[in-house]
N, C-alpha and C positions, 0 to 999 in steps of 0.2 A: 382234958385229953385222958382219954382209958390208954395208959400208954402198955399196958399189958396184952390189949387186943391190936396194938401195932409192934409188927416185929420189925417193921424198918429203923422205929424209935428205937427198939430195944437192942438191934444190931450195930446203930451207931453208937450208943452209952458204953458198950463191950467195949469198942473196936481197940480205944489206947489199951487196958489191961492186958489185950489177947495179943498186939504188936508189942507189948514191952516183953512178953513171956516167951515170945518167938525170935525175937531181934537178934541174940547171940546164934542161932540156929542158921537165921538170914545170912547174918553176916558170913559164917561158915561154909555156908555154903556157896553164896560169891566169890569167895578165897579159891574153892577149888575145883568148879565145875570146869572151869578152863584151863588146859597147861598152860605154863609161861611161853614155849613157843607159838601156841596154839594164839597167845594176845599178842604177841610178837607181829605175827602176820599180818594183823589186822589194818587195813587201810581205811576201811569204812565202814559202819555200821546201819545198817536196816533194822528198824521197829515195825512190826507187825500184828494186827490185829484188830476186833470189831467190838463194837458196842463200847463197855468202860476199860476193856483192856485197850484198846485203841485210843481213848483218853488221857488212860492213863502214862500209855508211850507216848503221847504228843506232848504232856505235861512234864514228863523227864527227859524232851530230848535236848534242852538247853543245859539242864545238870549234868548230862554224860557229856553234852558236847566240852562244856567248861572244864569238865577234870577228867575226862581222856585227851583233849586237846585231837580228836579226831571228825571228821563229819559225820553229820547224826542223820539222817531222812527219817520218817515215819509216815508210813503209808496202810490204808487197809489193806485186810488180806487181799478181797478182789483187786485192788489196786496194783497193789503187790504180784501176786501171782499168774494172775491171767495178762499183763500187761508189763512193769517194770523188771522181771524175772525174764521176760524173754526178749525185748527189746533191747536190754541192757550189752556191753561190749562183755564177751565173755573174760577180758584180761581184768575189767572191773569187778565183776560179779565172784571170779577167784578170790580176789582180794578184801571179800566184804563177809561180815560177819552178821547174819541175818536171825534177830530173836524174835520168836514169837510167843506171843501170850494170848494163853486159850485157861480158862479156872478147870473146864472139863474136860481139854484135851481133845475134843469131841468135835466142834466147830469146823464145820466141813471145809469152807471157804480159806481159813487158818491152817488146815492140815494141809489143803491143796495150795498153799502157797510156801508151804515149808519144803515140798516135793518138788515142785516146781524150779523153787530156789536154788537146790541141793542138786537138782539133776543140768542144773545151769551152774555149778561148779563153786557155790557158795558152801563155807560152814555153817551151821542151823543148828542154834541153841532154842527148847523148848522151855517155856516157864509154865509151870501146870501144877495143879493139884493131882494131876490123874496118874501115876508112875504107867500104869498099863493103857493107858491111852494113846489112839492113833496117831499123835501130835508127839507124844514122848517115844514113840517109835519108830517114827519118821524122820527124827530130827540125831543130828552128829550127837549132839548133847543134850540131858535134859536136868533143869531144875528143877524139884517137886518142891513147892510149897508145902508147908502143914498145913491139914484140914482144921477149921475151928466148928465150935459147936454152936456157934451164935445163928440165930433164927435166920430161917431162910427170905428175905426179902427184896426190893428192887435194891440192890447192893453200896454199901458204903467201904466194908470192910475190904474186899478184893481189891477194889479201886485203891486205898493207901492202901493197903498190902505190895499190889504188883508196880505201884510207881515210888514205892520203899525198897522195893529189890535192886530196879531199877537206876536207881540213885546210888545204892552200895555197889553195883558193878559197874558203874561211872567210875566212882571210885577207887574201885579195885582196878580196872584198867588203867584208869591215872598212873597207880601205885605201880604196877610191874614194867609200865613202860617210863618210868620215873620224870614222871610230868611234875608230880609232888612228891614232897619227901614219907617216909613212911610216920615220922612223927607227925608230919603237917594231916596225913589221911585218918590217922589213927583219932586228931583232934576232932576233925572233921566227924568220924563215926560217932564218937562222944555227941556231939553238938545234936546229931540226927537222932540220936536215941533221946536227947534232953528231950527235942521238937516231939517228940512219941509223948511225953508228960504234958509239952504243952497243949496240944490236941484236948486233951481230956480239958483243962483250963478252958480252952474257947465252947465246946460243946454246953458244959456249965454255963458259960458267962452268956451262953446267945440261945439256951434252950425257951426263956418266957420269951424275949424280944423275939425271934424266929415264930411262934405259935400267936402273939397279937399281929405279926405282920401277914401271916399267912390267914387270918380271920379278916384282917383291912382288905387283902387281893384275892380273897374267894370267888368275888363277882366276874374276876377280868377274865374276857375271852381268850387270852394270847397272852405269851410270859415269854420274855428274851432275856439272854443274861449275856453281858459285854464283859469283856475282857483282855487287859494286855499282855503280850509275851507268852511265857507258859500258861498264864492263866484264860488264855484263848481256849485251852484246855478244859479248866474248870469250866467253864461257861457251856461248854458244850455237855460235861457232866450233869452239870445241874438241868440245863436243858431236857437231857434224858430222863433224868428223875421225874421230871413233871409230869414227860410223857408215859413215863413205865407207869409213877405211882398214882397219879393223876387221873392220865387219862387227856389232858389238855392239849392244847397247839403249844409247841415250845421250839424258838431257835434259840441258835449260839451265834453271836458276831464278834469279830475283829473289835475293838475299841477303834479306830481309827474308818473301817468299813461301816462302823453303825455311820456317821456322820454322812456317808457317801450314800448309802441306800436307808437304813430302817429309820434316819428321819424324816421320809417324806412320805411315811404312813399316813393313811388318808383317813384313821380310825384310833389317835391316840388314847382317845379316854377309855377304849379297850382293851390296855397292853397295862401291864406289872412288867416294868424294866428293874433288874437288878442290874446294876455295875461293881465288878470287881474291883478292889483300889490295894491293891498290893504294898506293905509298908516300904518306903525307901525305892518307890519304883521308878527304874528308868524313865516312865511314860508318863510322871507324875503332872509335869505340864500340861502336856495334852489332855489328862484325865480331869482337870481343874479347867479347862477353856469347855468341855463338851457335856462336863455336868452341866453349865449353864446353861447350851444350847437345849439340853435334856429337861429341865428344871421348867422350863416353858412351854413344853408340849404335851409332858407327861403326867398323867395324875397320880399314878401308883410309883414312885422311884425310889429303890429301896440299894442303899452304897454299901458293900460288904466288904470289909477289911478295917486297915490305918491309914494312917499318914495324914496330910494338910488336908485330904478332899474331906476326912470322916467330922473336922471341926468347921468346913466351910457348909458340908452340909445341914450339919447339926444347928450353925449358928444361923441356917435358914430353914430351921423347924423342919428338917428334912427328916427322912425314916432311916435309919441305918443299923448293922448288926456289926458291932465293934470286933476288932480282929487286929490288936494289936504290938502281937508277940513280933520280938524283936529276932524274926528271920530274913534270910538273903531268898532273893525276890525268886528267884528259881525251885525255890523248895517251897514256896507259900504255897504252893497249888494242895498240900496236905493238910495245911490248915484252913486256909477260906473254901475249900471243899465242905467244912464240915457245917458251917450256918445255913449254907443252901440245900443240903442231904435232910436237915433240922426243919427249914423250911417245907420241902416238898412233904418229908411225914407227916405235917401237921397237916398241910392243905390237903392231902392223901386222908388222914383219920376224919378234916371235917367234910368230906366230899363223896369220903367212901371208896375212892377210885381205887385203890388197889384191893383191899378186902373184897370188892363188890363185883371186880370186873374178873375174879383169880376164876369163877366159876362162870363167866358168861361163854356161851357159846359160839359167840363171833368168834372167840380167839381159841376155840378149842384145840385148833392145829398147834396150838406152842405149847401146851400143856407139857410135852415130853419134850421140847425141844426140839421138837422135828421141822421146823422150819429152818434152822440151822444148822441140823447136825445130820439130816436125812436127804441133804442133795447130791446129786452124782458128783465126785471129784474125778477133775482132770487127770489124768498122767497115772492114776493108780486102777486098779482092777477093786473092788472090792465087790 
């Protein structure tokens, strides 16, 4: 593989060093962006975003819930702005903290959702790289992410960075609301920093296996990513990278829903299936059961992660991308997303997907982000 020509690959391998360098800044930002009274007033958290921002929010949902001890909802920007913000009881909205994620801060639906939620009485917080953006301007508060000099590509770094910030923010809310002691929260922050180093280990360990599996799966017409819990979001992220970087049809499915739906696909030989298996997962028993069904009907089946399922797969000569770092399941998306991002990057290189489509006239409307940033915004005359 010519890694110098593959910006996605370069971005992936540079992410761990970059995140380590900004971790203290991110931690300080999550401590200071909201006042103590603002945090005490929160009775519910709603996370909104589109694309990778939505996936990062979904991946962080259970971590925020676990540490803040508050109910958390995750909604796409369209769903949140044009429906949830308008149909909810105003008293509920007034006690809600809406966290909106957009790197550019100019995504129309996300900006619109913030405007609609704020008009309905919610406190709004923007997480963006663009301090002068419409999103930052329209939100009550803004947490500005440091920009990176990593190559522009179907994103990995921004997905992990957004996830990391949300986890840190969940820890901060729990700390202020005294759901966890300051000492315990401090220990968790140190664990999170250590897992950034673990991310580098996972990437280095799975570089070659991911390349080999990309070559093996290159003729598949369809890709499906399957995950339980927080890793349904990781699966959605993986499917998105196949679409963006390769241009091949890809879907994501909850582990249990796969056996209700995808199991009955009439062309299993045309599908590559990537099954996410978090270490110490609450769904371990079901992962093993469904893996047996998958083996019977899927030619290309890859298990990504750790736990007993990895041993079961390898004992049956199955394909795996090992990721056995000791990490809690709610934080595991930051590690499990790395092997599938590498897989997509390699497949893109083999197929010429991202590099070839970048200048294709079929997608010229999206080259300046016009398809998502120039749409009319409800509730604002601009």
